[in-house]
N, C-alpha and C positions, 0 to 999 in steps of 0.2 A: 483441337478444334475450338475448345473453350477460349484459349488464348487469342485465337483469330477473331472470335466473336467479341471478346472484351476490347480488342484493339479498335474495332469498328464502333463499339459503344462509346469509348472514350473520345474518339474523333467526333461522334455525334454530339456528345455533351459539350465539348469545346465549341461546337458550331452554333449552339443555341444563342439566339439574339440577346445581347445585353448581359450575358452571364458573366459573373465576376470570377476571378481566379480562385479565390478561397472557396466559392461554391462548387467549382469544378473539382477541387481537391476533396472537399467534404463528400460529394456524391461518389467519386471514384473510390473513396475509402470505405463507404458504407454499402454500396450495392453488391449483390451476389449473382453470379452466373454459375449454374450447377446442373448436374445431371438431374433430370426430373424424377420425382418420386414414382410416377407411373407413366407407362407408355401412352396412356390416354392424353397426357399433356405433352406429347412429343418426346424427343430425346434430351433436349436441353432447354432450360427455362431461366429467365432473368427477371429480377424485380426492379431493375434500374429506373424504370419510369415511375414506379411507386415512390422510390426513394427521392428521385429528382423532383417529383411533384410536391412532395412534402417540404423539401428544402427551399424550392423556388416559389412555393405557393402557386403552383401551376396545375392545370388539369392533367392528371397522369394519362388519361385516355388519349388526349390530344398529342402528348409526347409519344405515346405508344404508336399512334398512327404514323407519325413522322419517322420514328425509328423502324417501324415495320417496313415502310417503303425503302428506306436505306438498305436494310438487310436483304429484302426481297430482290432488290436490283442487283445484288451481287451474283444471283443465279447459281449459287453453290450449294443451296439447300433444297431438299425435297419440298418443304412447306414451312411457312412462317405464319403464326396465328397470334392474334391479340386475344387474351383470355381475361375474364373478370374485369376488375377496374383498371387494368393496365399492365398485366403480366405479358411477356413475350415468350411464346413457346415455339421451339424450332425442331423440326423433324429433319434428320440427316438423310442424305441420299444413301441408298442401300450399301454401296461400296464403302462409304465412310463409316456407317454404322457397324458393319462387319469387321472393319479394320481394328476394332477393339481387341479382337481375338489375336490378330497378328502382334499387337502391342504386348499382350500377355506373354506370348511365346518368345518374343524377342527379349523381354526383361526377365522372364522366368522367376527365380527366387527374389528378384529385385522389384517385381511388380508391386506397386503401392508405395515405393520409396520415392523420396524427393530430396532436394537440397535446400528446402525452405529455411532451415536453421542457419544456413551459411557458415557452418563451422563454429558457431558460438559455443563457449564452454559452459556447461551446466554441471553442477554437482548435486547429486541426490543422496541425502543422508536418510537412511531408513532402518527399520527394525530397532537397532540400538537398545535391545533389552538389557537390563542389568545382568551382569554375569554372575548370577547367584544360583543358577540351576538351568536345566535343559529348557529349550524353547517350548512353550505350550501352544495350543492351537490359536489362542488369541494373537500371538505374535505372527502366526502364519499369514494372516490377511495383510498385514503391513509388508511382509516379505514379498508376497505375490504382487501386491500393488506397486511397490517401489521398483521391483525388477521389471515388470511389464512396462511400466512407465519409461524406464531407461531404454528398453528395447525400441519402444515406439519413437522416442525422441531421437535416438541414433538413426532410426530408419528415415526420419524426416530432416536429416542433415545437421544435427547437433553433435558436438563432441561431449560425451557424457562420462562422468566419473562417479562410481558408486562407492559410498563410504559408510562404514559401521563405526559408531562412536561408542567406545568401550568405557563405561562408567566404573573405572577401577580405583577411584580415589575417595569414594564416599563411605558413608556409614554402613551401607548395605554389604560392603566387602568385609567390614569388621564383624558384622553379624554372621556372614558366611564362615569366616575364619574361626570364630568362636564356636559355631555349630559343629564344624569338623573336629576341632580339638576336644570338645566335650564328648562327642560321639566316640572318639578314640580313647577317651578316659572312662568309658561307661562302666568298666569293672571296678575301678577305683572309686567311682562315684555312685555305685550301686544302681546304675541305670538312669540316674537323674538326667533330665534334659530340659533346658529353659523353655518357658512358655512361648516366647517370640523368636525362637531359633528356627532355622530352615530345616525342614524334615524331608524324608524321602530316601529311597534306596541309594540315590546318587551321592548323598552325604557319606554313607557307609563306604561306597566304592572309592570316593576321593581319599578317605582315610586309609583304606587298604592299599591304595597305590602310592601312599607316601613313602613307603619303603623302610621306615624305621619307627621304633617305639617312641612314644612321648612320655617323658617322666617328669613329674613335679614333686618336690619334697612336700609332704603333707597336702596332697592334692585335694583331700576332702575339705580343706579350709576354703576352697574356691566356692563352696556352696553353703557355707555356714552363715547363718543370719542374713540371708538374702531378703530384700524387700518383696512384699507381696505383689506390687504393681509390676506388670509384665515388662514394660519399658525400662523401669528402674532396675529390674532384675538383670536384664541382658546388658545394660550399661555397666553395672557393677562387675559382672563377669568379664566383660571386655577389658575393663581397667585392670582387674586382678591378673588376667592372663598376660597382658602386656608388661605389667610390673614384675611378675614372677620370672619371665624369661622372654625378653624382646627378640632374641635371636630365633628361638623356636617359633614365636608368633609370626615373624616375617617369613620364615621358611614355609610354614603351613599356608600362610596367606598367598605367597607367590605360587606355591604348588597348586592350591585350590583354584586360584584364578586361571592358571594355565590349563588345568583339566577342563574347567567349565568352558573356556573360550574354544578349546579344541572340540568339545562336544557340540557347541553352537555352530562352529564352522562345518563340522561333519553333517549336522542336520540340515543346514542351509545348502550344502553341496548336493545332498540327496534330494533336496527340493528344487534343484536346478537354479540356485541363487549363489552367485560368486561375486565377492566384493573386490574392488580395485584397491581400496585402502581400509586398514583397520587403525583408527585413530584412538590412542589411549588418553583418557582424561589426565592421567598422571604426568603425561609429557608436557602439560601446561605449567608444571612446577607448583611451587608453594608460594603463598603470600609472604612467607618469611624470606624468600630468595628475591633479592632486589632486581635481578636480571631475568627472572622467570617471565613467561608470557602472561600469566595472570597478574603479576605485579606491574608489568609494563602497560597492560591495557588499562588498569586502574589509574596509573600515573598519567596516561594520555587523557583520560576523561577528566581528571582533576585539573590538569593544565588548561584544558579547554573550558573549564568552568562549569561543566555539567555534573561532574562528581564533586562532592563537598563533604566536609566533616560536620557532624552534629551529634551531641550527646555521646561522644567518644567513638561513634561509628562512622563509617564512610558510606554515603548515600549516592544514588544516581537519580538525577532529575529526569525521570522518564515521563513525567506529567507533561513536560514541554513538547514531547513527541507523540502525545496521544494516549499515554497510559492514564489510569484513573488515580494513581498516587505514586509517590516516590518509592524507590526500592533500595533495600540495604545491600551493599556490596561486601562490606567487611563489618562484622559484629564488633561491639565495643570490647570484647575479650580478645580481639585480634584474629578470629577465625573467619576465613572467607566463606560466603554463602554459596549454595549451588548456583545461584544466579550469576555470581562473579565468574565462576568457571564457564558458564554458558556464554557470557559476554566475551571472555578471552577466546573461547573456541570459535565464536563467530568472527572475531577479529582475525583469527588465524585463517579462516575460510576466505574472508575478504582479501587478505594479503596474498593469498595464493592465486588471485587474478581471475576468478570465475565471473562470467557475465551474469549468471543466474544461480541462486541458491534455492534448492527445494528441500524442505524438511518434511518428512512424513512422520507424523506423530499420532499417538493414540488420542481418541476423542476426549479423554480425561485431561488433556493438556490445553483445552480450549482457552482457559483463563490465562494461560502463559503467553499467548501469541502477542498481545499488545506490548508487553514489556520487552520481548525479544525484538520486535519491530522497532520499538523506541530505542533500544540499545544499539541497533544497527545504524539508525539515524544519528545517534549520539557519537558514534564512531566516525561520522563524516560520510556515510554512504546512504543513498536513498533506500528507504524501506521497500520500495518497489523491486529492488534486487532480490529480496527474500520472498519466497512463496511457502506458506505452511499449508499442507494438505492433511486433514484429519481423517483418520481411519477408525470407524466405529467397531466395537467389539463384535466378534462372530460367535453366535450360539450354535453349537452342534448338538444334534439329536441322534440317538441310537436306540432302536426298538422303542421309540416314543418317549424316551427319557433324555432330559438335558444332561450334557456331560460336564462334570466339574473341572475347574481350571485354576485351582489355588496352589501356586508354587510354594508358599510359606508352609502350608499344611502337609505338603508332600503327596496329597491326594489329587492328582491331576492327570489329564489326558494330554500327552505331549505331542508336539509336531511329528516326532518320529512315529508315535503310535498311529497318527492319522495317515502318514505316508504308507506305513505297513498295512493299514486297514484298506484304504481305497486307492492308493497310488498317488504319486506326486502330481501327475497331470490332472487327474480328476479333482484333487484338492485345490490346485491352482485355479482351475476353471471355475469352481464354485465360489472361491474367494473373490474372483473377478466378475462374477455374474450380476453384481449389483453395484451401484455407485458407492464409492468407498466411504463416504460420510453418512451413509444410511445403515441402519441396523440390518444384520444379515443372520438369518436362520437357515441352516441347511441340513437335510436329512441324509445321514451316511448310508442308510439302507437304499435310499433312492439313488444316491451317487454310484452305487455298485450294480444297479439293476440294468437289465437289457430291455429298456422300454422307451417308448416315444416320450414319456414324461421326463426321462432323464436326458436333459438337453445336451449334456456332454456326450453321451452315447449316440444321440441322434445326429450330432455334427460329425463325430468320428465315423459313424456308419456311412454317412454320405460320402466321405472321402474314400473309405474302403470299398464301398459299392462301385464307385467309378473305376477303381483299380480292377475290380472283378469284371466289369463290363468291358474294359479295355483288353483284358486277358482273353475273354471270350471272343471279342472281335478279331484279335490276332490269330486265334486258333481256327476260327471259322473262315476267315478271308485269306489267311496266310499273308496278311499285309501288316506292315508296321505303321503306327500312327505317326504321320509326318510332323516335324516340328513347325513347318510352315506349309501352307497349301493355298491354292488359288480358289477362294470361295467368294470373291468380291461381289458377284452378282447372283448368288444362290438365293432363290425366292422362298425357300422353306422357312416358315415363320414361327413354327412351334417352339423354336429355341430362343426366340427374340426376348422373352422376358428374362431368361437366364443371362443372355448376353448383356441386356440392359442392366441387370442387377450387378454383375461383376464389373461393369464399367464404373460403378459408383465407388469401388473399393479405394482407389487412390485418394479421393476427396474425403472419404470416411476416415482413413488413416490420419490425414492431415487435421481433420476436425478433432479426432481423438487426441492428437498431439497438442494442439492449441488449447484444448479444454482440460488437458491432463486427466482424461477419463478413459481408461482401458476398457471399461464395461461396454462402451459403444461398439467395440469390435466383437464382443460376445453377442450382443443383440444382432449385429449384422450377420454373423456366421449362422446364428439360429435361423434368421429369415432366408438366407441363401440356401441353407440345407433343406428347409421346408419347401422352398420353391423347386429344388432339384428332385426331392422325393415325390412331389406331386407330378412333376414332368415325367418321371420314370414310371409312375403308376398309371398314368393316363396315355402313354404312348408305347408302341412296340418299337423300341429303340433300334434294334438291329434288323427290322423287317422292312424298312423304308428302301427307296431306290439307292443305288450305289452312291450317287451324287449327294443325296440328302444324308445318308449315313455318314459320309465323309464330313459333312458340316456338323452333324450331331456329335461325332467323336471329337472333332476339333473343339467344339463348344464345351463338351464335358471335360476335356483336358484343361480348358481355361478355368472351369469351375473348381476342379481338383486343385489346380495351382493356387487359386485364390484362397480356398479353404486352408491349404497348407501354409500359405504366407500369413494368413490371419492368426492361425494357431501358433505359428512361430513367434509372432509379436507378443503373444501371451506367455511364451516360454513353454509351449506344449508341443510334444512330438506327434505329428499326424500319423494315424494308424493305417496300414495297408491291408490288414486282415482283422476281422472281429472274432 
């Protein structure tokens, strides 16, 4: 029906005396026709006259009067009103209003989906935590956000690929390897452990799974005369271990990395997050290899004149693309920077032919956005192709106390702990209950409670409650709830607010997709569930006339399906029993 209304609106705009083509295009691009927020404003509302009035410097009320006549003359609506300074509110005929329910039953699990994205290829890279230990709850928010976003985009017609970038070539892997070796040598080293090494039970487990003993001649020499500074200490240990036996070093390194990545994959799988691609930083090669991806990207930038040599180093002129200063790609000692790897990685992404790149980063990467955007432009691609979404840290509280999350210290509450504590679905829900770039505090005790204050429980209870009502209906009437029914002229109005609310769902999903904001679906499900619970508490659902009960059950089935579809977009399984 909205499409039909918009067709008439566009014809109306084109017919305005003296209007120019560019004005027609601008108005058509900006105006909105949508399901009204409240039934008090009819079923459908449009702001086209307000938008047109602003662009054309015309009286919006006069435009509204003219459009009102045009739409009223169609005689296909129950009522057409002018509201406020120029809004048009439309009330549908009863049959058309109730047809929403038929639409839900016809589309079923696909209700809310669309082909808006037209099959455009989108890559979403998210989580990408350093493989130095199990995922902690801080990583969980990025995982929930990235996965929900991919589901929503797929649902609105995009071809989506989810990717995890494994940082397996940096210093953090050296520290991990050194941590494991030193832990395996604890007897020879009298329990010594570096200040800046990774701690925790998982380091011990990695060593135990190695399957062979590690032996160094005069192992105690590894810790003789170490500097007092923590960073200098770990650096010297790393150098010594590599020098003593590079073969052992590489074996432990590969073993440790493999174990950690498998732990991460397992935790994510239990969190209902599966990636299409696991991209290893090491696959980009080394700056010492002339044909590596990292070398070829630097060569390209140099040929294009954006990369240049200065003071023995290679720099990228990111300032010309909006960054606040130039950035080093290769240090004067010949070592590539992390930034160089990131440039090569994004060139790889671009070369794979995605229409849109979405990076989901922690909020601490805020200062890194400009230089990545600049590098994308330097590579010959519009920075508009890249979207960076920041995810703020999540603070979890248990029994009133904030939970620690330090991987380096080994004293942290892991994502696995969270899943074991409250379940993957509840965890995902609360991670998604607030806009991703805003700070999030959530109470684990509340997340497990069976109360109205627990929004997750409240929504799941609405879904399960409808299942219970349907079961009771089938037992008392000996009837099955039909997938379709003839309700086109039923005058029972107590369901109208529910029907109106679920009719908003497709537009809400599209809005969530366009804004890249899954939390909008959480808010919607909260409001829909509240509306349902109020309806149930205020009405004797199964005591109405047979005709009205048929409409009620048909309506509640639509509510149930809408809740299920919304939870599905969040990666959450709807519950049938509580």
